[in-house]
C-alpha positions in Angstrom: 30.9 0.9 -62.0 34.8 -0.8 -61.7 34.3 -4.1 -59.9 37.7 -3.9 -59.3 41.1 -1.3 -58.3 44.5 -2.3 -58.9 47.2 -0.4 -56.0 50.6 -0.1 -55.0 51.0 -2.1 -52.0 53.7 -2.7 -49.3 54.0 -6.2 -48.9 56.4 -7.6 -45.0 57.0 -11.5 -45.1 59.9 -12.7 -43.4 60.9 -9.3 -42.3 62.0 -8.6 -46.5 59.3 -5.9 -47.0 58.2 -6.1 -51.0 56.6 -3.5 -53.3 53.7 -4.4 -55.7 50.7 -4.0 -57.4 47.7 -6.1 -56.6 44.2 -6.0 -56.7 41.5 -5.0 -53.9 37.2 -5.1 -54.8 35.3 -1.4 -54.3 32.8 -0.9 -52.0 30.5 2.4 -52.7 27.9 3.6 -50.6 24.3 2.5 -50.7 21.5 4.6 -48.8 17.9 2.4 -49.0 14.9 3.8 -48.7 11.4 2.5 -47.4 8.2 4.4 -48.8 10.7 7.8 -49.4 12.4 7.5 -45.7 16.1 6.7 -45.4 16.9 3.8 -43.5 20.6 2.9 -43.8 23.5 3.4 -46.1 25.8 0.1 -46.8 29.3 -0.2 -48.2 28.2 -2.7 -51.5 31.2 -3.5 -54.7 28.4 -2.7 -58.0 26.9 -5.8 -58.5 24.4 -7.9 -57.2 22.2 -4.9 -55.4 18.9 -6.5 -55.8 20.0 -9.5 -53.3 21.5 -7.4 -51.0 18.6 -5.6 -50.5 16.4 -8.4 -49.8 18.8 -10.0 -47.9 19.8 -7.1 -46.0 15.4 -6.3 -44.9 15.4 -9.9 -44.0 18.4 -10.4 -42.0 17.4 -7.5 -40.1 13.5 -8.7 -39.2 11.9 -5.1 -41.5 10.3 -8.4 -43.4 9.9 -11.7 -43.7 10.2 -12.6 -47.9 10.8 -11.2 -50.6 7.1 -11.4 -51.9 6.6 -8.7 -48.9 8.6 -5.8 -51.8 6.2 -4.0 -54.2 8.5 -2.8 -56.1 13.0 -1.7 -55.7 14.0 1.2 -57.6 17.9 0.7 -58.0 20.1 4.3 -58.8 23.2 3.2 -59.0 24.7 6.5 -59.8 23.4 8.3 -56.9 23.6 5.0 -55.0 19.9 5.1 -53.8 17.5 2.6 -53.2 
């Protein structure tokens, strides 16, 4: 999956317009399922998915630590975990 994308932007500085190419980070949806039930859909970058999933579940109080997770299956093409 693509991490960055080049886009043509219009930058305004000191009341002057400048058309130039700039990089943006590409985000993709990731739907997290818990016990085969859809739980939440997040926007994410293409890397660090396991860290995102574990951190989200801990920060939301769903789990206390990563040892409570039996397994994580990630399907990047479908955007499911």
